[in-house]
N, C-alpha and C positions, 0 to 999 in steps of 0.2 A: 189419192186426190191431194194435190198440193194445198198447203196452207197459205193463206193471204199472208203477204208481208207487212209489216207494221214496223217503221223507224220511228224511235223516240229520241229527239234532239234536245238534249238539256247542256246547255253549254257549261254549267258550274255545278258539280254534284261535289257538295262540301262535306265534311266529316259528319255532322249532325243536322238534322233540320227536318221541319215538317214536309219540305218537298221531296226530300231524300226518302223519307217514309213511304209518300203518297207513290212515288216511283217505283219503290221495291214492291208494294202493294199492288201496284197496277201491273208491273211486268209478271208477278207470281201468277196472276190471274188469267192474263192473256197467253203465257207461253204454252198451256195445253192446246190452244185453239189457234194460235196464230204463228207465224215466224217473226218473232220480235229482235230487233236489233237496237242497242242503246248507243247512241254516238254523243260525244262530249268534246269539249276543248279541254277542259282541266277537271280531275277528279281526285278525290280522296281515295287512295289505295284501298283502305277499309270499306268503303261503300261498293267499290268494284268487286271485291272478294264476294260479299253477300249477294250480289245479283245473280240470279240463276239463268241469265240469258245471255246471249254473246252481247258484247260490248267493244267498242274501239274508239280510238282518238279520231275525231272527224279531220277528214282531210287525206286521210292514208289512201283514198282511191279518187280517182279522177271525176267519178259520177256514181251515185246510189240510186237504185230503181226500188221502187215500193208501191203497194196499194194506198197506204195512207200513213201521211207523216203525222206525228203529235208534237208540235214544236212548245216546248216548256221554256217559259221565261225569255221569249224574245230571241234575238239572233235572226239572222237569215241565211239558212243553210241553202245556199243556192245549188250545191252539188246535187241535192236530193230531188230526183224527178219522182212527182208521186201523182196517184190519181186523185187524192184528195189531201187537202192541207188542213189541219185543225190545230188551232192555238189553244193551250191550257192557260187560264188565268187563276193563278194561285193566291194572288194577294189582293188587299183592298188598295185600289189605285189612288184612292185619297190619302191615304196614309205613307206614300211613297216619298213624300219630299219633293226635293227639287228633281227627281228622276221623272220622265216624262215616258208613258206609254206610246210606242210609234208602230201604229200597225204596217203589216207587210201584206202588200197588195195581193199575194197569193191564198191568202187565206180564205177557206170557204166557210169556217164556222169556228164558234168557241165551244170550249169545255170548261166550266167553272167548277172550283171546287168546294163551293159554298154557295149559299143564297147571298150571304155577305158581300162575296167578291162580285156578285152579278150587280148586286144593288149598287155598287160604286164605280161600276163600268159606264164609259161614255156612251150616252143614249144614242148617239149617231152611229155607233157600231151594233147595236142591239139587232138590227134589222137583219143581219146575218143569222143563219142557222145556230142555235145555242143549246145548250143541255147543262145539267148540273149534276156532276159525279163526286159527291163527298168521298170519304174514306173508302177506297174500292174494297177493301178487305172486310169493312162492315157490311157492305151491301152483299158481299157473297156468302156470308155465313147466314 
């Protein structure tokens, strides 16, 4: 039986950070059950080395197909065609300073990494499907 394909789009994978740990933990948990591909614009080589799933720079192909797209930190990966589009909210939007959250019209729902992140999310967008998924590895243990 073929595994469902999940693409995780993270435009910037830095040397170290909470979102990088969250991404690593999530892909480690999903890999046995799904065909996972991580797409990125820029990434620290050390982070790519530790990922246990396929990864590639976004834009290497004309189009990507998947069942579910998990979009980390915005960006609009138009080349990804998915059955469902989910946006991961990793930060407290009230603390983003002059940066604004701009929703992508394709998003079907949101995954918050904490109650705090959900609490500071615009109420006008909460009507969409939401779920809270704190540190994925802690949930799996």
